[in-house]
N, C-alpha and C positions, 0 to 999 in steps of 0.2 A: 427457626429463624429464616426469614425470607430476605435474600440479598438480590437487589435488582441486577440483571445481567449487565447493564451499562456500567455499573460500578466495577464489576469484575473486569469487564473489557477495558475500561479506562485505566485501571491499575495495571493490567497486563500490558497494554499498549504504551503506557508511560514508562514502565520498567524496560520494555523491549526497546523503545527509542533511546532511553538513557544507556542501555547496554551497548547498542549499536554505536552511539556517539562516543562512548568511552573506548570501545574496541578500535574505532577509527582513529582516535586521538592518542591513545596510550599504548597501543600494541604494535607488533611487527605486522600484523594483518592490515592495519590501516596504512602503513608504509608500503606494503606489498600492493594493495589496491591502488594507492596513489601512483606507484611505478607502472603497474600493468594496465591501468586504465588512465592514460596520460592526460586527457582533456576533461575539463570540469563538466560539460554537458553529459558525457557518458558516465562519469562517476555519479552524477545526480540520478541519471536513469537507472543505474545499478541499484542505488538506494531505494528508488521508487519501486523497482522490481522486488527487492527483498521484502520491503515493508508490505507491499501489495499481497504477495503470496503468503506470508506468515499471518497477516491479518485475516485473509480469507479463510485460512485453515483454522485459526483461533475462533473466528465468528461461527463457522460451521460447527465446530465442536461445542461451543457454548450454547448455540441454539438447539443442537441435538440433546445436550444434557438438560436443558430447560424443558424441551418437548417430552423427553422420557423421564422427567422427574428424578434426575440423577444430581445429587448435591443440593445445596440450599439456594440455587439460583432461580430467578424469576424474571418475567418480562418487566420492562419499564412502563409504568402507567402514570398518567397525570389526569386527574379528574375522571377516572374510569376509562380513559382512552389509552390504548396501547400505542406507545411511541416506537416506531420501527427504527432499526439501526441505520436505515438509509437516510434518515433525517440528520443523524450525527455525521454521516458521510458527506452529505450535501453541504453541511456547515463547514466541515474541514476543507472541502474542495473550494468553497467560496473564500474562506480565509486565506488558504494557500495561494489561490489564484489572485486575490487582491494583493497579497504581499509580493507575489512575483511581478505584478504590474507596477507596483510601487518600487520595483527594483531592489527589494530587500535581498540580502544574501549575495550582492554583487561586489566583487573586490577580493583582495588577497589578505585582508586583515583577519585576525583570529575570530572576531565577532562575525564578520561577513561569511567566513567559511562555516562557522557553527550554524548561522542562520540558514545558509544554503542547504546544509545537510538536514536541518530540522524541517525546512520547507519540503524537501524531497521526501522525507519520511512521512510527513503529514499528508502530502498529496497521495502517496501510495496507500496509506491507511484509509483516507477518505474515498479513494476510488474503489477499494475492496469493500468497504461498508456499503457503498452505493450499488455497485454491480452485483453484490451478493443477493440483493433484492430486486434485480432487474426484472424478473418475472412478475413481481408484485406491481412495479410501476408500469410495466408494459400492459398487463392485464387488469390492473386496478382491482386486484383480488388477493387478499391476504392468504387465502388457502392455496395460492399458486406456489408457495415456497416449497412445500413437500410433495406437491402433486406432479403429474407428468409435465405440466407447464413449467415447473421449477427447473427443468433441463435448460430452459432459455437463459437462466442465470448462469449456469455452468458454461454454456456456450459463450456468453458475453465475457465471462472471466477468462476463458481460454483465448478468445480473440484479443482481448486487451493485453493479456499476459504475453501473447505472441508478439504483439506490437511493441511492448516493452523490451522483449528479448531482442527483436530485430534492431530497435533503436540503440540498445546497449551494446550488442555484440556484432550486429550485421555490418554497419557502416565501417567500424574499425577493421573488421575482417576483410571486407572488400577493398579497403584502401591498402592493406598490407599485401593482398594478392595482386593488386594492380601496380605495385611499385616496379620501376624499371630495374632490371637485373634479377627479378624474382623468377626462379625457374618455372614456377607454376603458371606465370602469366604469359609464357611463350607458346 
């Protein structure tokens, strides 16, 4: 039985997003994150970071299993054409970008907070799906994924991941270090 990789990925990412949202809403971990990452932009960047790195890892494992014929997984094809996962990533980036521009997820209501978290997760997932195939869209060659050119995708992921980490942890850290009365700022 052949199961398209996109179905497996969709199921995994849906369960992942649901688990993260439940953890943030129903557990002490969510309260801890809310207390330790006090402002909403940094909490959203934290969620983008988590979803970005977990999605990247999941996609790499899924593609490796398809390539090496491990499990019942297969590529998504429509009309004999392979649909790369960067297509799904671009769609998620467009949808989450549009929702952000429409100011969805703004406010303190329960629905707005849920939408804000969902958009952050969607953006991270879309960015990972897209940047995982950076070498493909840079070189316009599907063979670039596992070739030496595929290193370009890893470089793009590392650079974007570093940007996410700086946005999530850097600014708050530097603000704390720069506070008056902080011994390390003297």
